[in-house]
TORFI-899308 format. One line per field, with one value per residue (C-alpha): residue number from 1; x, y, z. Coordinates in steps of 0.02 Angstrom, whole numbers, plus 32768, in hexadecimal, padded with zeros to 4 digits. Layout:
<recs>
num c(NUM_...) .
east c(X_...) .
north c(Y_...) .
up c(Z_...) .
</recs>
This chain:
<recs>
num c(1_2_3_4_5_6_7_8_9_10_11_12_13_14_15_16_17_18_19_20_21_22_23_24_25_26_27_28_29_30_31_32_33_34_35_36_37_38_39_40_41_42_43_44_45_46_47_48_49_50_51_52_53_54_55_56_57_58_59_60_61_62_63_64_65_66_67_68_69_70_71_72_73_74_75_76_77_78_79_80_81_82_83_84_85_86_87_88_89_90_91_92_93_94_95_96_97_98_99_100_101_102_103_104_105_106_107_108_109_110_111_112_113_114_115_116_117_118_119_120_121_122_123_124_125_126_127_128_129_130_131_132_133_134_135_136_137_138_139_140_141_142_143_144_145_146_147_148_149_150_151_152_153_154_155_156_157_158_159_160_161_162_163_164_165_166_167_168_169_170_171_172_173_174_175_176_177_178_179_180_181_182_183_184_185_186_187_188_189_190_191_192_193_194_195_196_197_198_199_200_201_202_203_204_205_206_207_208_209_210_211_212_213_214_215_216_217_218_219_220_221_222_223_224_225_226_227_228_229_230_231_232_233_234_235_236_237_238_239_240_241_242_243_244_245_246_247_248_249_250_251_252_253_254_255_256_257_258_259_260_261_262_263_264_265_266_267_268_269_270_271_272_273_274_275_276_277_278_279_280_281_282_283_284_285_286_287_288_289_290_291_292_293_294_295_296_297_298_299_300_301_302_303_304_305_306_307_308_309_310_311_312_313_314_315_316_317_318_319_320_321_322_323_324_325_326_327_328_329_330_331_332_333_334_335_336_337_338_339_340_341_342_343_344_345_346_347_348_349_350_351_352_353_354_355_356_357_358_359_360_361_362_363_364_365_366_367_368_369_370_371_372_373_374_375_376_377_378_379_380_381_382_383_384_385_386_387_388_389_390_391_392_393_394_395_396_397_398_399_400_401_402_403_404_405_406_407_408_409_410_411_412_413_414_415_416_417_418_419_420_421_422_423_424_425_426_427_428_429_430_431_432_433_434_435_436_437_438_439_440_441_442_443_444_445_446_447_448_449_450_451_452_453_454_455_456_457_458_459_460_461_462_463_464_465_466_467_468_469_470_471_472_473_474_475_476_477_478_479_480_481_482_483_484_485_486_487_488_489_490_491_492_493_494_495_496_497_498_499_500_501_502_503_504_505_506_507_508_509_510_511_512_513_514_515_516_517_518_519_520_521_522_523_524_525_526_527_528_529_530_531_532_533_534_535_536_537_538_539_540_541_542_543_544_545_546) .
east c(52A5_5272_521A_51B8_5181_5144_50E8_508E_5062_5021_4FB7_4F6E_4F4E_4EF3_4E89_4E5F_4E26_4DB7_4D58_4D5F_4CCE_4CD1_4CA8_4C88_4C81_4C65_4CBB_4CA0_4D28_4CFF_4CF3_4C66_4C56_4C2F_4C5B_4CB3_4CF5_4C52_4C9B_4CE0_4C9E_4D0E_4D26_4D49_4D72_4CDB_4CA3_4BFA_4BD6_4BDF_4C56_4C9A_4CCD_4C7C_4CF7_4D15_4CF9_4D25_4D4E_4DF9_4DFE_4D87_4DBA_4D92_4D67_4D6F_4D29_4D65_4D24_4D8F_4D1D_4DA7_4DFC_4EA7_4EE6_4EC8_4F02_4EC4_4F3C_4F01_4F7A_4FBE_4F93_5023_4FF2_5050_5087_4FF7_5061_4FFC_4F6A_4FD2_4F96_503D_5038_50D2_511A_50A9_502A_5006_4F69_4EB9_4EA2_4E08_4D69_4DAE_4D8A_4DFF_4DE1_4E50_4E4B_4E87_4E9F_4E98_4EC3_4F65_4F3B_4EBC_4EAC_4EA2_4ED3_4E98_4E7C_4EB4_4EE2_4F97_4FA3_4FE5_4F8E_4EE3_4EEF_4EEF_4E55_4DEC_4E16_4E2A_4DC5_4DE1_4DF2_4DCE_4DF5_4D9B_4DF3_4D9A_4DD2_4DD8_4E84_4E2E_4D7C_4D15_4C5D_4C5C_4CCB_4CD9_4D41_4D7E_4DE4_4E30_4E5C_4EAC_4E4E_4E5E_4DF1_4E7C_4ED6_4F83_4FCF_4F79_4FB9_506B_5065_502A_50B5_5138_50F8_5102_51B2_516F_51A1_51FC_5158_50DA_5029_4FBD_4F1C_4E9B_4E19_4E08_4D86_4D4E_4CFE_4CF1_4C9A_4CCE_4D19_4CAC_4C0E_4C44_4BD4_4BEA_4C35_4BAE_4BEC_4B8B_4BC5_4C45_4C49_4CF2_4D0D_4D88_4DAC_4E0B_4E64_4EA4_4F05_4EDB_4F2C_4FA4_501A_4FE3_4FFC_4F6E_4F6B_4ED6_4EA6_4E12_4E2A_4DD8_4DEA_4E75_4EAF_4F0A_4F5A_4F41_4F7D_4FE2_4FC5_4F69_4FF0_4FB7_5017_5032_4FB1_5001_4FAE_4FBE_4F79_4F76_4F95_500B_4FF2_5049_4FFC_4FC2_4FD7_4F4D_4F36_4EAD_4E8C_4E20_4DC0_4D51_4CBD_4C9D_4C23_4BA0_4B4E_4B67_4BDB_4C02_4CB5_4D12_4D96_4E19_4E71_4F02_4F34_4FEA_508C_5139_516D_50DF_50F9_5086_4FF5_4F6A_4EC6_4F14_4FA7_4F95_4EDA_4E73_4DD3_4D69_4CD9_4C5A_4C65_4BAF_4B77_4AD0_4A7C_4A8D_4AFD_4B7D_4C30_4CB0_4D30_4DD8_4E72_4EE0_4F8B_5022_504B_50FC_50B9_5052_5079_5067_5062_511B_5133_51E5_519B_5119_512A_50DE_505C_509E_5148_51A7_525C_52D0_530B_53C4_5417_545B_546D_5454_5412_5433_53B6_53D6_5348_5382_532B_534E_52ED_5316_52FA_5245_521C_51D5_5236_5277_52A2_5301_5343_53E6_542E_5392_52DA_5268_520A_51A7_51FC_51B7_5191_5141_51CB_5172_516E_5228_5249_51E0_5229_52E3_5318_53B9_53D5_533E_53B6_541E_53DA_541B_5391_5310_5365_53A6_52F9_52B3_532E_5329_5372_537B_5353_537A_52FD_5316_5380_5356_5368_5388_5358_53B8_535E_53B2_5346_53B7_531F_52AA_5210_51C8_51A8_512B_517D_5114_5149_50D4_50B0_50EF_5123_51C5_5204_522B_52CC_5327_5316_538D_53CA_541E_545A_5449_5392_53AB_5406_5374_52F0_52B8_52B5_5339_52F7_5330_5392_5323_5328_5295_5273_5291_51F2_51F0_514B_512C_50CD_50C3_50CF_5143_5176_522D_523A_529D_5357_5350_5372_530D_5337_52B7_52C8_5268_527F_5275_51FC_51C1_51DE_5190_51A0_5182_517F_51C8_5192_5163_50A8_50B2_507A_50FB_5184_513E_50FA_51A3_5214_522C_521B_5281_5256_5283_5289_528C_52BC_5299_52B9_5220_51B8_51E1_51B0_510D_50C2_504C_500C_4F54_4F30_4EBC_4F4F_4FB5_4F24_4F21_4FD6_4FBA_4F29_4FA1_5032_509B_5117_5108_51B7_526B_52D3_529C_52A1_524A_52EC_5358_53F3_5433_53FE_53A0_5382_52DF_52D9_52CA_5363_5353_533F_53DD_53B4_5452_54C3_5540) .
north c(B039_B0CB_B11D_B07C_B074_B127_B10B_B078_B0E0_B16D_B0F3_B0A5_B151_B188_B0EA_B10A_B1BB_B175_B108_B180_B1E2_B296_B31A_B3BA_B465_B512_B5A0_B656_B6B0_B763_B7D8_B7F2_B884_B82D_B826_B784_B7B4_B7FE_B8AD_B8EB_B8E3_B8D8_B878_B7C0_B74C_B6DD_B64C_B658_B6F8_B6A0_B68E_B626_B5BE_B512_B486_B40A_B351_B2C2_B209_B1C5_B199_B224_B2A7_B357_B3C7_B47B_B4F5_B5A3_B64C_B6E0_B773_B7CF_B866_B810_B763_B6CF_B61A_B585_B516_B46D_B466_B3B6_B36E_B314_B33C_B2B0_B304_B37E_B408_B48C_B46C_B492_B547_B59B_B63B_B653_B5B1_B530_B59F_B654_B669_B68D_B740_B7A5_B771_B6CA_B613_B582_B4CE_B472_B3B3_B364_B2A8_B25C_B1A9_B1A1_B202_B22B_B294_B348_B3C2_B471_B4E5_B59A_B629_B634_B6E3_B772_B76D_B72C_B6A2_B724_B777_B6DA_B66C_B5C9_B530_B47B_B3F4_B349_B2A9_B21F_B177_B0E5_B07F_B0DB_B0DE_B0B7_B0A3_B13C_B168_B21D_B28C_B348_B3D4_B463_B4E5_B586_B629_B6CB_B764_B820_B8AA_B8E2_B891_B84C_B8D3_B95C_B913_B907_B9BC_B9F4_B98F_B9DD_BA8C_BA68_BA1F_B973_B91C_B892_B85F_B805_B84B_B826_B7C7_B802_B778_B6BD_B668_B5B7_B55C_B603_B66A_B6D3_B65D_B6AB_B675_B5CB_B534_B4B3_B407_B388_B2E8_B24A_B1D4_B150_B188_B195_B237_B261_B31B_B366_B3FB_B472_B514_B57D_B614_B687_B6CC_B684_B5DE_B57E_B51C_B4A9_B448_B3E2_B3DC_B343_B2DE_B273_B29A_B221_B268_B1F1_B25A_B2F4_B354_B2BF_B23F_B1B6_B1AC_B12B_B169_B1E1_B21A_B2D5_B35A_B3E2_B410_B49B_B4C3_B541_B58F_B507_B473_B3F2_B35B_B2DB_B2A2_B21B_B24A_B1D2_B224_B207_B184_B1FD_B2A3_B2E5_B373_B3E0_B415_B49F_B497_B520_B577_B5F0_B662_B694_B6BF_B6BF_B75D_B7CD_B820_B7E8_B860_B833_B811_B81D_B7A5_B719_B70B_B686_B634_B5A3_B53C_B4C8_B40B_B3E7_B33F_B37F_B428_B48E_B40C_B45C_B475_B3FA_B449_B424_B46C_B4DB_B495_B4F6_B4D6_B4A2_B40B_B3CB_B352_B3A5_B361_B37B_B32E_B2F5_B27B_B234_B199_B174_B0EB_B097_B084_B0CC_B0C9_B15D_B18C_B187_B229_B238_B2F5_B37E_B42A_B4B3_B541_B5D2_B649_B6FC_B7A2_B852_B8F3_B97D_BA37_BA33_B9C0_B929_B88C_B807_B752_B6CC_B61A_B655_B6F3_B732_B743_B6D6_B737_B70F_B6EE_B730_B67C_B5FB_B58B_B4EE_B534_B55A_B4A7_B465_B4D4_B4E2_B433_B3F8_B4A5_B485_B424_B4C1_B52C_B5CB_B5CD_B5E9_B689_B6B4_B6ED_B63B_B5F3_B556_B4AD_B421_B373_B2CD_B241_B1BA_B21D_B23B_B2EF_B334_B3E8_B43A_B4DC_B558_B5DC_B65C_B6CD_B70B_B6C6_B619_B5E6_B568_B510_B4C0_B44E_B44C_B3A8_B332_B313_B301_B29F_B30A_B2BA_B335_B3DB_B43C_B4E7_B563_B610_B65E_B64D_B67B_B71D_B74B_B727_B681_B5D1_B563_B4D0_B427_B3B1_B31F_B297_B239_B181_B0FC_B129_B1E8_B240_B28D_B32E_B3C0_B44E_B459_B4E4_B512_B570_B60F_B5F2_B53B_B4C7_B439_B3A7_B369_B2D8_B2A6_B232_B271_B1F4_B257_B2F3_B390_B449_B462_B503_B4FF_B596_B5E1_B5D8_B663_B6ED_B76C_B6F2_B6A7_B74B_B7A0_B71F_B68A_B606_B594_B523_B46E_B438_B37A_B311_B393_B30E_B2AF_B34D_B36A_B2B8_B2AB_B359_B39E_B44A_B460_B4E4_B53A_B555_B59E_B611_B656_B68C_B6D9_B741_B791_B7A4_B722_B6BC_B5FE_B5CB_B5FD_B621_B68B_B727_B6D3_B6CA_B63D_B5F8_B65F_B709_B75C_B802_B84E_B7EC_B865_B862_B7EB_B82C_B80B_B7D3_B77E_B813_B7BD) .
up c(93F2_9461_93CE_93AB_9461_945D_93B8_9409_94A3_9438_93D2_946F_94B9_941B_9420_94D8_94AF_9425_94A2_9537_957E_9543_95C5_9565_95B7_9570_95CB_95A0_9601_9632_96C7_9743_97BB_985E_9917_9940_99EB_9A2B_9A36_9991_98DF_9848_97A5_97C5_9735_9718_96AA_9654_96B5_975E_97F1_983F_97A9_97C0_97EA_975D_9781_970B_971C_96F2_9639_9607_9589_95C2_952E_956A_94EC_951F_94E4_9518_9542_959E_9550_955C_9529_959A_95A8_960D_966E_96B0_9741_9759_96AE_9656_95A0_9549_94A6_94AD_94F9_949B_9514_95B0_95B4_95DE_9578_9507_9549_94F6_949F_946E_94D8_949E_945F_9492_943A_9400_9427_9447_947D_94F9_94F2_9594_959F_964E_9620_9684_9721_97A7_9844_987D_97F4_97CC_9739_9733_96C2_968C_9643_96AD_9756_971F_97A1_982D_97E1_97F9_9763_97C5_97F5_982D_97A9_97F5_9796_97F4_97F9_97A9_9840_98E6_9939_99DF_9A1F_9A4C_9A52_9A1A_99B1_99D2_9985_99F3_9997_99D7_997F_99B9_997C_996E_9928_98B2_9820_983D_97CE_9832_98D6_9893_985A_9907_995C_98E9_990F_99C9_99B7_99E9_9948_99A7_99FB_998C_998C_9A24_9A01_9A7E_9A71_9A5D_99F2_9A19_9986_992C_99B1_9A47_9AC8_9B50_9AF4_9AB3_9AC7_9B51_9B39_9B64_9BB5_9BDC_9C66_9C35_9B7E_9B25_9AC7_9A3F_9A49_99B7_9A06_9981_998B_98F3_9942_98E8_996B_9A12_9A6B_9ABD_9B5F_9B77_9C15_9C54_9D12_9D5D_9CBD_9C75_9BC5_9B52_9AB5_9A22_998F_9963_98C0_9876_98A3_991A_99BE_9A46_9AC6_9B41_9BE1_9BFF_9C74_9BF0_9B3C_9B03_9A4B_99DC_9940_98C9_993F_995A_99CB_99E7_9A99_9AE7_9B84_9BE5_9C3D_9CF6_9D33_9D75_9D4C_9DFC_9DC7_9D33_9D0C_9CB3_9C2B_9C2F_9BA0_9BA9_9B19_9B2B_9AD1_9B1F_9AC2_9AFD_9BA7_9C33_9C49_9CC4_9C6B_9BBF_9BB5_9BD9_9BC3_9C1A_9BDE_9C18_9BD9_9C28_9C21_9C43_9C88_9CC6_9CB7_9D59_9DAD_9E23_9DE9_9E2B_9E9D_9E4B_9EA1_9E36_9E05_9DC7_9D0F_9D3C_9D9B_9D09_9C7B_9BD1_9B20_9AFD_9A51_9A78_9AF8_9A80_9A13_9969_996E_98D0_9929_9895_98D0_98E1_9833_980A_97D1_9721_9728_97A8_977A_97FB_9807_987F_98A9_9891_98AD_986E_9892_9815_9831_97F3_9886_9829_985D_97E9_9811_97B5_97BF_9771_9729_96D1_96FB_9693_960E_9573_94CD_9429_93F6_946B_94AE_946F_93BE_93C5_93FC_936B_92E3_9304_92D1_9323_936E_93DF_944E_946A_94F9_94A8_9424_94AD_94E9_9598_95D1_95BE_963F_95D4_9602_9582_95C6_9572_955F_95E4_965F_9715_974B_97F8_9815_98A2_98CD_9943_9997_99EC_99F6_9A7F_9A27_9A1A_9966_9922_988E_9804_9777_96E2_9689_9710_97C2_9822_98B8_9951_998F_9A03_9A5D_9ACA_9B04_9A8F_9ABC_9B67_9B99_9C4F_9C27_9BB6_9C3B_9BF1_9C38_9BE9_9B84_9BC6_9B57_9B21_9A9E_9A55_9A6E_99E8_9987_9987_9974_98CA_98AA_9831_98B0_9946_99BE_99CC_9A70_9A8A_9AA1_9A70_99DF_9994_9921_98A4_9828_978D_96F9_9646_95F9_9561_94FD_9546_9568_9622_9683_9734_9796_983D_985C_98DB_9865_989B_9868_97C9_9785_9797_9749_97BE_9737_96C7_9635_9617_9561_9568_94D1_944A_93C5_9407_940B_9354_932B_938A_93A8_9325_9358_9326_92A3_931E_9395_9305_92DB_938D_9372_92C7_9308_9384_930C_9368_9305_930F_92DB_92F5_938F_9422_93B3_9320_92BD_927F_92D4_9365_9321_93B2_935A_939A_943E_94D2_9544_95D8_968A_96EC_979D_97DC_9800_9870) .
</recs>
């Protein structure tokens, strides 16, 4: 019966695509020597020889056809962050997880259906650290029916920036014996340009504004405030929320919220919005960390600034996701099975740190994980065929999963689930925060309709519980979006209902060709062999040494 339901859904989805509006873009991905921070010039990743990469706007139900040309000298892949990809896993853009990547000089087309979702998403590179080098931009799917009334719609996105590549910064840190401290990003970009030269927000009296506030940062957290104005959060990561009044927004890497702000009745004063770039694991250094920026909210040119008294952050109400409720009132999911993930860290003699959710750091297989799931028959339901470096967990169709993530670590981590969203149901202390000079996280439970999102921060020395329902077959990466974590192994994979993947997923020949051009196998276990023979697979990196 379940198979018949899915066949019907797939048929309806195919029919919807046939009648949908096609939004076709052509992206030539290369590098451009340019100054983005106003001080230093170096090679930023660009699209069509321009930076910043233009935000992508579509309307729910459209099909985005993204034709990509790779003019880099290394492979690339494009991840539409937040898209579900119902049985089109091969368009998810996760290199060596769902595809092989696009080799230099080659073209590949991503087809992204937006029938079932809307909201604030983004697009970024998913090979090595290309995201940190500028390969990122907002992806806005406009609702056909607005979730609330507003007069104007604005996007405000923030990026941390440095004049060096991520790899160069890591090498410098290792040489200086600072490997435990992620690289410091010296500058913030607002809407793609130096935050100190960003354009003003123009407000008209009594107008209602939807501001899409997006953190496209790689290793830094963002605090955003509009003193003198009231903000109501109406969505988180593209999921509509019961409106929540807040004083400020605190966003980790990859997190996005929409807020509604009503302008004042008169143009008597202008105001400022304030942005703080910070990270809990980087020592305080006046003028460098944290960094403070501000922008003008202009009601009238040359109007005086309103005098708004400063307030300590501790006295403000922030957008804590555990206190938010989903607008659709989806109830708290039951728990069929709990998966425990413990964040571990190991720094070997060469000074480059590794992280894991278990014993081993995540690393690429010799065959994309999706292709192993599709080609191994009944063995695809055995996690061993994916190798220890995949940190694979097999999920059954129809079950509700609770992830219990422990972070006995001095760093906050921003955790992202590809291909879906989870309920945030509980947070609390774990380990000895006070002894390690951190503030202990308070125990809190969600309300009856927990907020859902695809990125959440698990604070240092705390735990978090997340729940989601397995409603289809998929290969989904779960990883830290703080680059220092994700790049060095803080990831796991969920292989959900592999029998459904084998029934419904048909990998395009063009995706197979991308693999063949790079000499990558497209069938077999993690080593490209049959059964449990892992001959040729590099040894995994052991992180948990307790």
